[in-house]
C-alpha positions in Angstrom: -21.8 0.6 4.3 -18.8 2.3 3.1 -16.8 4.3 5.7 -16.7 7.9 5.0 -13.5 9.8 4.0 -12.3 12.2 6.6 -12.6 15.9 6.1 -9.8 17.5 4.2 -8.8 19.6 7.2 -7.6 18.0 10.4 -10.1 18.5 13.2 -9.3 20.2 16.4 -7.7 17.9 19.0 -10.3 18.8 21.6 -13.0 17.3 19.4 -11.0 14.2 18.8 -13.1 11.7 20.7 -16.3 12.2 18.9 -16.5 15.1 16.4 -15.4 14.0 12.9 -13.9 10.8 14.1 -14.4 7.7 12.1 -16.9 5.6 14.1 -15.7 2.2 13.3 -18.7 0.1 14.4 -21.3 2.5 13.2 -21.1 1.2 9.7 -21.4 -2.4 10.8 -20.4 -5.1 8.3 -21.7 -6.7 5.2 -23.0 -10.2 5.0 -19.9 -11.6 3.3 -17.5 -10.9 6.1 -15.3 -8.9 3.7 -12.6 -6.9 5.4 -13.4 -3.9 3.2 -11.7 -2.2 0.3 -12.8 -2.9 -3.3 -10.7 -6.0 -3.6 -10.7 -7.0 0.1 -10.8 -10.8 0.8 -12.8 -12.4 3.6 -11.7 -12.6 7.2 -13.2 -15.1 9.5 -14.7 -13.0 12.3 -14.5 -16.1 14.6 -10.7 -15.7 14.7 -11.0 -12.3 16.3 -10.8 -12.5 20.1 -12.9 -9.8 21.7 -12.0 -11.0 25.2 -13.3 -8.4 27.6 -13.4 -5.6 25.0 -16.2 -3.1 25.7 -17.2 0.5 25.4 -15.4 3.1 23.3 -11.8 3.4 22.3 -10.4 6.6 20.8 -7.2 6.6 18.7 -5.7 9.0 16.1 -2.7 9.8 14.0 -1.2 8.5 10.8 -3.4 9.1 7.7 -1.1 6.6 5.9 -2.8 3.7 7.6 -6.3 5.0 7.3 -7.3 2.5 4.5 -5.9 -0.4 6.5 -7.7 0.8 9.6 -11.0 1.0 7.6 -10.6 -2.6 6.5 -9.5 -3.9 10.0 -12.3 -2.2 11.8 -15.0 -3.4 9.5 -13.9 -7.0 10.4 -13.5 -6.2 14.1 -16.9 -4.6 14.3 -18.5 -7.7 12.9 -16.8 -9.9 15.6 -17.1 -7.6 18.6 -20.7 -6.3 18.6 -21.2 -3.2 20.8 -17.6 -2.1 20.9 -16.8 1.3 19.4 -13.3 2.1 18.2 -12.8 5.6 16.8 -9.8 6.4 14.7 -9.2 9.9 13.5 -6.5 10.2 10.8 -5.2 13.6 11.8 -1.6 12.9 10.8 1.3 11.4 12.8 2.3 14.6 14.6 -1.2 15.4 15.8 -1.7 11.8 16.8 1.3 11.7 19.0 0.3 15.0 20.6 -3.2 13.8 21.4 -1.8 10.5 22.9 0.7 12.4 25.1 -2.1 14.6 26.3 -4.0 11.5 27.4 -6.8 11.9 24.9 -6.4 8.6 23.1 -5.6 4.9 23.9 -3.1 4.7 21.2 -1.7 6.7 18.3 -0.7 5.8 14.8 2.7 7.3 13.7 4.8 6.8 10.6 7.9 7.7 12.6 9.2 6.2 15.8 9.0 8.2 19.0 11.7 10.7 19.7 13.5 10.4 23.1 11.8 13.5 24.4 8.4 12.1 23.5 9.2 8.8 25.3 10.2 10.8 28.4 7.0 12.8 28.3 4.9 9.7 27.9 5.9 8.6 31.4 3.4 11.1 32.8 0.6 9.3 30.9 1.8 5.8 31.2 1.9 5.4 34.9 4.8 3.1 35.9 5.7 2.6 32.2 6.3 4.5 29.0 5.1 4.7 25.4 6.4 2.1 23.0 6.4 1.7 19.2 4.7 -1.3 17.7 5.4 -1.6 13.9 2.1 -2.7 12.4 1.7 -1.5 8.8 4.3 -1.4 6.0 4.1 -0.2 2.5 5.6 1.8 -0.4 5.4 5.6 -0.6 4.3 6.1 -4.2 5.2 9.2 -6.1 2.2 10.1 -8.1 2.1 12.4 -11.1 -0.3 14.0 -13.5 1.4 14.8 -16.8 -1.0 14.6 -19.8 0.3 12.3 -22.5 2.9 10.6 -20.3 1.8 7.1 -19.2 5.2 5.9 -17.9 7.7 8.1 -16.0 11.1 7.1 -14.6 12.9 9.3 -12.1 16.0 8.8 -10.0 16.7 10.2 -6.5 18.6 13.2 -7.7 16.1 14.3 -10.3 13.3 13.8 -7.8 15.1 15.9 -5.2 15.6 18.7 -7.7 11.8 18.6 -8.6 10.8 18.9 -4.9 13.5 21.4 -4.2 12.0 23.7 -6.9 15.0 23.5 -9.2 13.3 21.7 -12.0 10.5 23.9 -13.3 9.0 22.2 -16.3 8.3 18.6 -17.3 10.5 18.8 -20.4 13.6 19.5 -18.3 16.8 17.8 -19.8 17.3 15.8 -16.6 13.8 14.2 -17.0 14.3 13.8 -20.8 17.5 11.8 -20.2 15.6 9.3 -18.0 12.7 9.1 -20.4 14.1 9.3 -23.9 10.9 7.8 -25.5 8.4 10.0 -23.7 6.7 13.0 -25.2 7.3 15.4 -22.3 5.3 18.6 -22.4 6.5 22.1 -21.5 4.0 22.0 -18.6 4.9 23.7 -15.3 5.9 21.3 -12.5 3.5 21.6 -9.6 5.0 19.8 -6.6 2.7 19.2 -3.7 3.9 18.4 -0.1 2.1 17.8 3.1 1.0 20.8 5.1 0.6 18.9 8.4 3.3 17.2 10.4 3.6 13.8 8.7 5.5 10.6 9.1 5.1 10.1 5.4 7.0 13.4 4.8 9.6 12.2 7.3 10.2 8.9 5.4 10.1 10.5 2.0 12.7 13.1 3.0 14.9 10.4 4.6 14.9 8.7 1.3 15.9 11.9 -0.6 18.6 12.7 2.0 19.9 9.1 2.0 19.9 8.5 -1.7 20.8 12.0 -3.0 22.5 13.9 -0.2 24.1 16.5 -2.5 20.8 17.4 -4.2 18.7 17.4 -0.9 20.3 19.8 1.6 17.4 19.7 4.0 17.2 17.6 7.2 14.6 14.9 7.1 11.6 15.4 9.4 7.8 15.4 9.8 7.6 19.1 8.8 8.4 20.0 5.1 11.5 22.3 5.0 12.1 22.9 1.3 11.0 26.2 -0.2 8.5 26.4 -3.0 5.9 24.0 -4.1 2.3 23.8 -2.8 0.8 22.1 0.2 -2.3 20.1 1.1 -3.5 18.4 4.3 -3.1 14.6 4.7 -2.4 11.9 2.2 -6.0 12.3 0.8 -5.3 16.0 0.3 -2.1 15.7 -1.7 -3.3 12.8 -3.8 -6.5 14.7 -4.6 -4.4 17.6 -5.8 -2.4 15.4 -8.1 -5.5 13.9 -9.6 -7.1 17.3 -10.4 -4.0 19.4 -11.3 -2.1 19.0 -14.6 1.6 19.0 -14.0 1.3 17.9 -10.4 3.5 15.5 -8.5 3.4 14.4 -4.9 4.1 11.5 -2.5 1.6 9.4 -0.7 0.9 5.8 0.3 0.2 3.4 -2.6 -3.4 2.9 -1.3 -4.1 6.5 -2.2 -2.9 6.1 -5.8 -6.3 5.0 -7.1 -6.5 6.3 -10.7 -3.1 8.1 -10.4 0.0 7.1 -12.4 3.1 6.5 -10.3 6.8 7.0 -10.9 9.2 4.1 -11.5 12.4 4.6 -9.6 15.8 4.2 -11.2 18.0 2.6 -8.6 21.1 0.4 -8.7 18.9 -2.4 -10.0 19.0 -3.3 -13.7 15.5 -2.1 -14.4 13.5 0.8 -12.9 11.5 -0.3 -9.9 7.8 0.0 -9.6 5.9 1.0 -6.4 4.3 -2.3 -5.5 3.6 -4.0 -2.2 6.0 -6.9 -3.1 8.8 -4.6 -4.1 8.4 -2.6 -0.9 8.3 -5.8 1.2 11.8 -6.6 -0.2 13.1 -3.3 1.3 11.2 -3.6 4.6 12.6 -7.1 5.1 16.0 -5.4 5.6 14.7 -3.3 8.5 16.4 -3.8 11.9 14.9 -3.4 15.4 16.7 -0.5 17.2 14.3 0.2 20.0 15.2 -0.7 23.6 13.3 -3.1 25.8 9.7 -3.5 24.6 10.0 -0.7 22.1 10.2 -2.1 18.6 11.3 1.0 16.6 12.9 0.1 13.3 15.8 1.3 11.3 14.6 1.2 7.6 17.1 0.8 4.8 16.5 3.5 2.1 19.2 2.0 -0.1 18.2 -1.7 0.0 20.5 -4.3 -1.7 17.8 -6.7 -2.8 17.2 -6.8 -6.6 13.9 -5.0 -7.4 13.5 -3.6 -3.9 11.5 -0.3 -3.9 13.4 2.1 -1.6 10.8 4.7 -0.6 9.0 2.8 2.2 7.4 3.5 5.5 6.3 1.6 8.6 3.4 2.8 10.6 3.6 2.2 14.4 0.8 1.9 16.9 2.1 3.9 19.9 0.8 2.6 23.2 1.8 2.4 26.9 3.6 -0.7 27.8 2.3 -0.2 31.4 -0.2 2.2 32.9 -2.9 1.9 30.3 -6.3 3.1 31.5 -8.3 0.3 33.0 -11.4 1.2 31.1 -9.7 0.8 27.7 -7.0 -1.7 28.3 -9.0 -4.8 27.3 -10.3 -3.2 24.1 -6.8 -1.9 23.2 -5.3 -5.3 23.6 -8.1 -7.0 21.7 -7.9 -4.7 18.7 -4.1 -4.7 18.6 -4.0 -8.5 19.0 -6.3 -8.8 15.9 -4.4 -6.4 13.6 -1.1 -8.0 14.4 -2.5 -11.5 13.9 -2.0 -13.5 10.7 -5.5 -12.6 9.6 -4.9 -8.9 10.4 -1.7 -8.8 8.5 -3.2 -10.5 5.5 -5.7 -7.6 5.3 -2.7 -5.4 4.5 -1.8 -7.2 1.3 -5.4 -7.1 0.2 -5.4 -3.3 0.5 -2.0 -2.3 -1.1 0.0 -2.3 2.1 2.9 -4.6 3.1 2.7 -6.9 6.1 5.4 -6.6 8.7 8.1 -9.3 8.4 7.4 -12.5 10.4 10.4 -12.0 12.8 9.3 -8.6 13.8 5.5 -9.1 13.9 6.0 -12.1 16.2 7.7 -9.8 18.7 4.8 -7.3 18.3 2.3 -10.1 19.2 4.3 -11.0 22.3 4.4 -7.3 23.4 0.7 -6.8 22.9 -0.1 -9.8 25.1 2.0 -8.2 27.9 0.4 -4.7 27.9 -0.9 -3.7 31.2 
């Protein structure tokens, strides 16, 4: 059975545990053991350690990792019969809020925790604190819908001007200069951004600020600050708008670009760089761990040096208590996080247009998961 897409609107946090949540075991599994996704490869369910996992586990947050979660939980449900894990892709900001209110066992966030959030988490994580576990990597694709234009190249400055409402039509001289052979129409530019608090927005605006600081005066963050443009909820919302709106452009994870053309980025490399898993992996490989103690927050390089590296990337963290997890959900939390950080779990990412976390970092994640209490 195919897992259902979430509603376009984020559901109220109070209804998180059941209403509208994606019931991960309800759909069961197919007979092939496929991890899900149209091109997903098989995962051996015997490699998933259920240990003492039982009952229900509620989680929420990043919509960026939804398609990875779908694939992971299909395999996990096959191995761990009777265990219900529910993930609600409400967006990174809402996910962190729900976790800090004690509503969920873990949260998915495309941005590392702020110091104030870590401090607040100590009320929920008795004797400990919330930590960031990098679990999912990938490119943030810039998708567009310009009739008659099959290939489009943009640089950071031009992209900043588009999303800052300075470039109004697709035949603007700045775009023409980067695409001399394209037949660019006089179609109005319709730039879409996320309406919800989003780690994808945070990472996208960090790229714009880092690569084109003079053209992007706004501070990076989960909330969109630039004026103009239109908004939609979640990665599914903005990608849907691009697909159905001539002249549209927006940013979302590559796994949401099904049937949508994506921009090639002009960087310092010899050739424009395509939004691919391999090209994003080259950039993510330059990330450095900056978190303290068991926290594994990363510093991403938005101007990577590797040839062909795609610079607009994100890492989704699973946010969990290092100590003080609820006794009734601890075993299931550790079992599920152990699977998704395993070699099998990380391979699922490549099969579904995400980038695995570099070996040096994911090894630390596995060690940290094993020590959760």
